[in-house]
C-alpha positions in Angstrom: 51.2 54.5 112.5 49.4 57.4 112.5 49.0 59.5 115.8 47.8 62.7 116.8 51.1 64.5 118.7 52.2 67.8 120.1 55.7 68.4 120.3 55.6 71.6 122.7 53.0 72.8 125.2 50.6 75.1 124.2 47.4 75.8 121.8 45.5 73.5 119.5 47.6 74.7 116.9 50.2 72.6 118.1 48.3 69.4 117.5 49.6 67.2 114.7 48.8 64.1 112.6 51.9 62.1 111.5 53.9 59.0 111.2 55.3 57.4 114.7 56.5 54.6 115.6 54.2 51.3 117.2 54.2 51.3 120.7 54.6 47.7 122.3 52.8 46.5 125.2 54.4 45.9 128.8 53.5 43.6 131.7 50.2 43.4 132.2 49.4 45.5 129.5 47.5 45.2 125.8 47.3 46.6 122.5 44.0 47.7 120.6 43.6 48.9 117.3 41.8 51.8 118.2 38.3 52.7 116.5 37.9 55.8 118.6 39.2 57.6 121.3 37.4 60.1 124.0 38.3 63.7 124.5 38.6 64.9 127.9 39.4 68.0 130.4 42.7 66.4 131.4 43.8 66.7 127.5 43.8 69.9 126.6 44.9 70.8 130.4 47.7 68.5 129.6 48.5 69.5 126.0 48.4 73.1 127.1 50.9 72.9 130.0 48.4 74.1 132.7 49.2 71.0 135.0 52.6 70.1 133.9 53.6 70.1 137.2 51.2 67.9 138.6 51.1 65.5 135.3 54.4 65.9 133.0 54.3 64.7 129.9 57.6 63.4 127.7 57.3 65.1 124.5 56.4 64.8 121.7 53.3 63.4 123.3 49.9 61.8 122.0 47.1 63.3 123.9 44.2 61.2 125.3 43.3 58.7 127.5 41.1 56.3 126.7 39.9 54.0 123.9 37.8 51.5 122.4 39.0 48.8 119.7 40.3 45.3 119.0 42.6 43.7 120.7 46.0 43.0 118.7 48.7 42.2 120.9 48.9 40.9 124.0 51.8 41.9 127.1 53.2 39.2 129.1 51.2 38.3 132.3 47.6 39.1 131.1 44.9 36.4 131.5 40.7 36.8 130.4 41.5 38.6 126.7 42.0 37.6 123.4 43.4 39.0 120.0 40.3 40.1 118.4 38.1 40.7 121.3 36.4 44.9 121.2 37.2 46.3 124.3 37.3 49.7 125.9 39.7 51.4 128.5 42.3 53.6 130.0 46.0 54.0 129.2 48.7 56.5 130.4 47.5 60.2 130.3 48.8 60.4 126.9 48.9 57.9 123.8 45.0 57.3 123.2 44.6 59.2 120.6 46.2 56.9 117.4 46.2 53.8 115.4 47.2 51.9 118.0 47.2 52.4 121.9 48.3 50.5 124.8 46.2 49.8 127.8 46.6 48.8 130.9 43.3 49.0 132.3 39.9 47.4 130.0 36.8 45.6 129.9 34.9 44.2 126.9 32.4 46.5 125.0 28.8 45.4 125.7 27.6 44.8 121.9 24.9 47.4 122.4 27.5 50.4 122.5 28.7 51.9 119.6 32.4 52.5 119.2 31.5 56.2 119.7 29.5 55.0 123.0 32.3 53.1 124.6 35.2 55.4 123.2 33.7 57.4 126.1 32.9 55.3 128.4 36.2 54.4 130.2 37.3 57.7 131.8 34.1 58.7 133.3 32.4 55.4 134.1 36.1 54.8 136.8 35.6 58.3 138.2 32.2 58.7 138.6 31.6 55.0 140.3 34.8 56.1 142.1 33.0 58.9 143.8 29.9 57.3 144.5 31.4 53.8 145.9 32.8 56.8 148.4 29.3 57.5 149.8 28.2 54.2 150.4 25.4 52.2 149.5 22.8 54.4 147.3 19.6 52.6 147.0 17.1 54.2 149.1 18.8 57.3 148.8 18.2 60.8 147.5 21.6 61.7 145.6 22.7 65.4 144.8 25.1 65.4 141.3 26.5 68.8 141.3 27.6 69.5 137.6 25.4 66.2 136.3 25.6 67.2 132.9 29.1 66.9 131.7 30.7 63.9 130.8 32.0 62.3 134.6 27.9 64.0 136.3 25.8 62.0 133.3 27.7 58.9 134.3 27.3 59.4 137.5 23.3 60.1 137.5 22.7 57.1 135.4 25.0 54.9 137.6 23.3 55.5 140.7 20.0 55.6 139.5 20.4 52.4 138.3 21.6 51.0 142.1 18.2 52.5 143.4 19.1 56.4 144.2 16.6 58.9 143.8 18.9 61.6 141.8 18.7 65.5 141.7 20.9 66.8 139.3 22.2 70.4 138.7 22.7 71.6 135.2 21.8 74.7 133.3 18.7 74.9 131.9 19.2 74.0 128.5 20.3 70.8 129.9 17.5 70.1 132.2 16.0 67.9 129.3 19.0 65.8 129.4 19.1 65.5 133.0 15.6 64.0 132.8 16.6 61.2 130.0 19.2 59.9 132.6 16.6 59.6 135.4 17.4 63.0 137.5 15.5 65.5 138.5 16.7 68.8 137.3 17.6 72.2 138.9 20.0 75.2 138.1 23.0 75.4 140.0 24.2 78.8 142.0 22.7 81.1 144.4 19.2 79.6 146.3 20.0 75.8 145.8 19.2 74.7 149.3 15.9 76.2 148.7 15.1 74.2 145.5 16.3 71.1 147.0 14.2 72.0 149.9 10.9 71.6 147.7 12.8 69.1 145.3 13.7 66.8 148.1 10.9 67.3 151.9 12.7 64.9 153.4 16.3 66.5 152.7 19.6 65.3 150.3 21.7 62.2 152.0 24.4 62.3 150.2 26.5 64.5 147.0 28.9 64.6 144.8 30.6 67.4 143.4 31.7 66.6 139.7 32.1 70.6 139.0 34.7 72.5 141.3 32.6 75.5 140.7 33.0 76.5 144.5 30.0 75.1 145.8 31.6 72.2 147.6 31.1 74.3 150.9 27.1 74.7 150.2 27.3 71.0 149.5 28.3 69.6 153.6 25.7 72.3 154.4 23.1 71.0 152.7 24.3 67.3 153.4 24.8 68.1 156.9 27.7 65.7 157.0 31.5 66.1 154.9 31.5 63.0 155.0 29.0 62.4 152.9 30.1 64.3 150.2 32.4 63.4 147.3 34.3 65.2 144.9 36.2 64.0 141.8 37.0 67.9 140.6 37.9 70.5 143.9 41.4 69.1 144.8 42.0 72.1 146.7 38.9 72.5 148.4 38.3 68.7 149.5 40.8 68.6 152.4 40.3 71.5 154.0 36.6 70.4 154.0 37.2 67.3 155.0 35.0 65.8 152.1 35.7 62.8 150.0 38.3 62.9 147.1 37.8 60.6 144.0 40.8 60.5 141.6 39.9 58.4 138.6 42.1 55.1 138.3 42.9 52.7 135.8 40.8 50.1 137.2 39.5 47.0 135.0 37.3 46.2 137.9 35.6 49.3 138.0 35.3 49.2 134.1 33.8 45.6 134.2 30.9 47.0 136.5 30.2 49.5 134.2 30.2 47.2 131.0 27.9 45.0 132.9 25.2 47.7 133.7 25.8 48.5 129.8 25.2 45.3 128.7 21.4 45.6 131.4 21.1 48.1 129.0 21.2 50.5 132.4 24.1 52.6 131.5 24.9 54.3 128.1 27.2 57.2 127.8 26.2 60.0 126.0 28.2 61.7 123.4 27.7 64.9 122.2 29.5 65.2 119.2 32.0 63.1 116.7 34.7 64.6 114.9 37.1 62.8 112.6 40.8 61.8 113.2 42.1 65.2 111.6 39.6 67.2 113.4 41.6 66.6 116.0 41.9 70.7 117.2 38.3 71.3 116.7 37.1 68.3 119.5 39.7 70.0 121.6 38.7 73.3 120.9 35.1 72.5 122.0 36.1 70.4 125.1 38.0 73.3 126.3 35.0 76.1 126.0 33.3 73.8 128.7 29.4 73.2 129.3 29.8 70.3 127.4 26.6 67.6 127.9 28.1 64.2 127.7 31.1 63.2 125.5 33.3 64.1 123.3 34.8 61.5 120.9 37.3 61.5 118.2 36.9 58.4 115.4 40.1 57.0 113.5 
């Protein structure tokens, strides 16, 4: 099968398309014929070696953690899915950007989602839901999402709105119309945030989710008044010190099914900023590595 691989840690030039052996699903796993795969910040961080002490991989490695495709092989002990089903989901830290990929968590993709949309759903939705669930019930509460225009941030905004929250999202001004389209009240991040929020939410902000790790975590605690009402999916360094919730992306089929159901109801649609053909994977990585992505980046096979 075709796959993108890198044989050593390094820059995007290490990425090559080549023929590799087909993977096989183990117990509790499925294999899909990949239609599209998401490209996330963790992919370039792993590829570059920047996080090798935390997320070491066996080289050569295939980048990518999430994909959408049609099931073509089912491992031992798997129930509730059949050959030919169209699913989206998560595998290991690597392995998704290939003709065939093994998934350990998945859900049936809503018919209303294109392959490009479904490819960008899995990692963003489980991460966003993990952070939101740490904050308790959302209905009737005012939520601040820091870094609301990115892949996880935009998912958190739309899911929180669907669950009855009033959402204020921070982003650069060029993304304010985008946030409005998701159902959020936009504002800029950085200096003076507390004052801007006082004008936008006279009754105060109840809870906050940080998706950006921009150094604002202490400010978010001050804004909501209690570290137990703040969660971060990004600031691993400061979360323990400040006592806020730290949510990690889990390969959780239950969370994927929850996101898929919101998709079927038309209440959550992952936003894809750019798509690239398989052979231009280096361009996709380069774009994600620059930061400031609006929604998700996807590679189509």
